[in-house]
C-alpha positions in Angstrom: 118.0 103.2 118.0 114.7 102.1 120.7 117.6 102.8 123.6 118.1 106.4 122.5 114.7 107.6 122.5 113.7 106.6 119.0 110.4 105.1 117.5 108.8 104.3 114.6 105.8 105.6 113.1 104.4 103.7 110.4 102.8 105.6 107.6 100.1 104.1 105.4 100.4 105.6 101.3 96.9 104.0 100.4 94.7 106.0 97.9 94.9 109.4 97.2 92.0 112.3 96.1 91.2 112.8 92.6 91.6 116.1 93.2 95.3 116.4 94.0 97.3 119.7 93.7 100.2 118.0 92.1 100.3 114.7 91.0 103.9 113.5 90.2 102.8 111.0 87.9 103.5 108.2 90.0 100.2 108.5 91.9 97.2 106.5 90.3 95.6 104.8 93.0 92.8 107.0 93.5 89.9 107.6 95.6 86.3 106.9 94.0 84.2 110.3 94.0 81.1 107.5 94.1 80.6 107.8 98.0 79.7 103.8 98.3 82.8 102.9 96.5 85.0 105.7 98.6 83.5 103.7 102.1 84.2 100.5 100.3 88.1 101.5 99.5 88.3 103.2 103.1 87.3 99.6 104.6 90.1 97.6 102.0 92.8 100.1 102.7 92.6 99.8 106.4 92.4 95.9 106.3 95.6 96.2 104.4 97.3 98.6 106.1 96.4 96.6 109.9 97.6 93.2 108.1 100.8 95.1 107.1 101.2 96.3 110.7 100.3 93.3 112.5 102.6 91.7 110.0 105.7 93.6 110.6 105.5 94.0 114.9 103.6 96.8 114.9 100.5 95.5 116.0 98.8 97.8 119.2 101.2 100.6 117.6 99.3 104.1 116.2 99.5 103.9 112.2 99.4 106.9 110.3 97.6 107.0 107.0 98.6 109.5 104.5 96.1 111.9 102.6 98.5 114.2 100.2 97.2 118.2 99.4 94.2 118.3 97.5 91.9 121.1 96.3 88.6 121.2 98.7 87.0 123.1 95.6 85.2 119.9 94.7 82.4 118.8 96.9 82.3 116.0 95.2 86.2 115.2 96.1 85.6 116.8 99.9 83.0 114.0 100.3 85.1 110.7 99.1 87.5 112.1 101.5 85.7 112.2 103.9 84.1 109.0 103.7 87.1 106.9 102.7 88.8 108.6 106.3 85.8 107.7 107.9 85.7 104.2 106.5 89.5 103.8 107.2 88.9 104.9 110.7 86.1 102.6 111.7 87.6 99.3 109.9 91.5 99.8 111.6 89.2 100.2 114.9 87.4 96.9 114.3 90.4 94.9 113.2 92.4 96.0 116.1 90.6 97.0 119.3 92.6 99.5 121.1 94.4 100.9 118.1 95.1 104.2 117.0 94.5 105.7 113.2 96.2 109.0 113.0 96.5 110.9 109.6 99.3 112.5 107.9 97.6 115.5 106.0 98.2 119.5 104.9 96.5 121.8 106.8 93.8 122.7 104.7 92.7 119.2 104.5 93.1 118.1 108.0 91.2 121.2 109.4 88.3 120.5 107.0 87.4 117.3 105.5 89.9 115.3 107.9 88.4 116.7 111.0 84.8 116.3 109.3 85.0 112.6 108.5 83.0 110.4 111.3 84.5 108.1 112.6 87.5 111.0 112.7 91.1 109.8 113.5 92.4 109.7 117.1 95.5 111.9 115.7 96.4 114.5 113.2 99.9 115.1 111.5 100.0 118.4 109.9 102.2 119.0 107.0 102.6 122.6 106.1 105.0 124.3 103.6 103.8 127.3 104.6 107.3 128.7 105.8 109.5 128.1 109.2 106.9 128.1 112.1 107.7 126.6 115.7 104.1 125.3 116.2 101.5 123.4 113.8 98.7 125.2 115.7 96.8 128.2 114.5 98.0 127.1 111.3 96.8 129.3 108.0 96.5 127.7 104.4 99.9 128.7 103.1 100.3 128.9 99.0 97.4 126.4 98.8 94.4 128.9 98.8 91.5 130.4 101.5 88.6 128.9 102.9 87.0 130.6 105.3 87.5 129.8 109.3 89.9 126.7 108.2 92.9 127.7 110.2 94.0 124.2 112.2 92.6 125.9 116.0 94.0 123.7 119.0 90.7 122.7 120.2 90.0 120.2 116.8 91.3 117.3 118.3 91.4 116.4 121.8 94.4 117.2 124.0 95.9 118.5 121.4 97.5 115.5 119.4 
């Protein structure tokens, strides 16, 4: 497949927000709303993701970790996700210097909590179910509500990645 120009993007489905917009019943591993615990969980998940990536030959490759759509109306959920994401990114970079970390997230979360995490992921892979679009930039919030200034603009990530 790689000879045909295809590649693989490893995705880590780790912990999820306690404020998920939906839960099909199979998401039982949740990010704690206790910030110290969320930081610890982010670091632990990064270690597990890095070990899985290196053990399967993906060391040095970007890994995307998945954050499913969640409500940002709860400040405790937002703060917990920001702490978790920041800790994940920092720990993954420490585990594999030069390794890049991306996040797969819904636009409403990418333009807010994911962007405001520290450190911020290197790349964003945006999900949006708001219709047929040819681009991800300038997205509104789709069906998950409205938050002032929450559109995903081109300047949120360096180099538009």
